[in-house]
N, C-alpha and C positions, 0 to 999 in steps of 0.2 A: 504494500500500500504506500502511496505517495502522500506526504503531507506538505501543504503550502501555507506559509505564514506571512501575511502582509503587514506592513507598517508604513507610517509616514503620512497618513491622512490628517485632516484637520480643517480649521477655518482660516480662510485667507481673503484678503480684499481683492476686488477686481484689478487685474493687471499684475497681480502677484504671482509667486511661484511656489510649487511644492514638489517634493521628490518622494515617490512611492518605491518601496522595495518589497520583494517577495523572495523568501528563502525556502527552497525545497529540501526535503529530507525523506528518508525511508527507502522504499524499493528503488532499485536502479532501473532507469528506463533508457535503453540504448539510443533510440532515435526519436526525437520529439521536437516540437516547437513550444515556445512559451508565449503568453499573450496577456494583455490587460483588456478587460471588458468593463463596461459600466452599465448601471441600471438605475432608473428613476421610477418612482411609484407609478404603476399603471402602464408601464412601457416594457417592451422586451429588452433583454440584455443585448447590448450592442458591442461589437468589436471596436476597440480603440486603436490597438497596435499589436502586432505579433513579430516574433523574431525567431530565426532558426538557431540551432546550436552553433552554427558557423558565423552568426552575426548579421544575416540578411534580414532586414526589417521591412515591414509593410505597415502603412498608416491609413486610418480612415481619413476621408477628405476634411472632416471638420476639425482635425488636430494637426494637419500637415503644417509644418513651419513653426509650430508652437510646442509640440511634445516630442520627446526623444526617448526611444526605448533602447535599452542596452542589456547585454548579458555578460556576467562576469566570467573570467577565464576558466574557472572551475565548472561552469555550466549549471551551478545550483541556484544562482541568484539572478533575478531579472529586476531591472530598475525602470522607472518611468519618470523622467524629468518633465515637469509640466510648467511651462512659462506662459505669460500673458493670459492667465486664467480669466474666464468670464463667468457670470452667473449661470449660464446654460451648461457649464461644465460640472455643476453641482450634481452629485450622484454617489452611489456606492460603487466603488471600484473593486473588481475581482481579479485576482491572479488565476491564470489557467495554464495547465500543462497538458498538451495533447500528444498522446502516444501514437506515433505515425504507423506503428506495426499493428497494434490491436484496435486502434480507433477510439480508445477510451479517453475520457476527459477527467481531469482532476481539478478541483476548485479550492481556492482559499475561502476564508470566512467573510471576506469583504472588509473594506475600510472606507469610512465616510469622508468625502471631500465636499466642503461647503464653501462656495465663493459668494461673499456678501459684504456689503459695506456697513 
């Protein structure tokens, strides 16, 4: 079993920055991608950004140029640097690990990001 633990959420003013981190532990998954999703009440969870083990990143259009996803060299930690935050970025952010062999998804517990003045 894989465990994912997020940290770094909080309250920030519009235009500010936050950095989210997600540390993975437990079972070893040989081939995977990691990602950040977000969800607001009444809406489906949406992809923010994902990244391969080798560092190839993909972003949703609504965060391009503002957010940067990165994966640390050990491959167990993924970060999301969020700049120029806006109120519409307010959501619970979830870390995801997708096993490319089995197709299974693992999720963290989520961390709240609130952008408000």
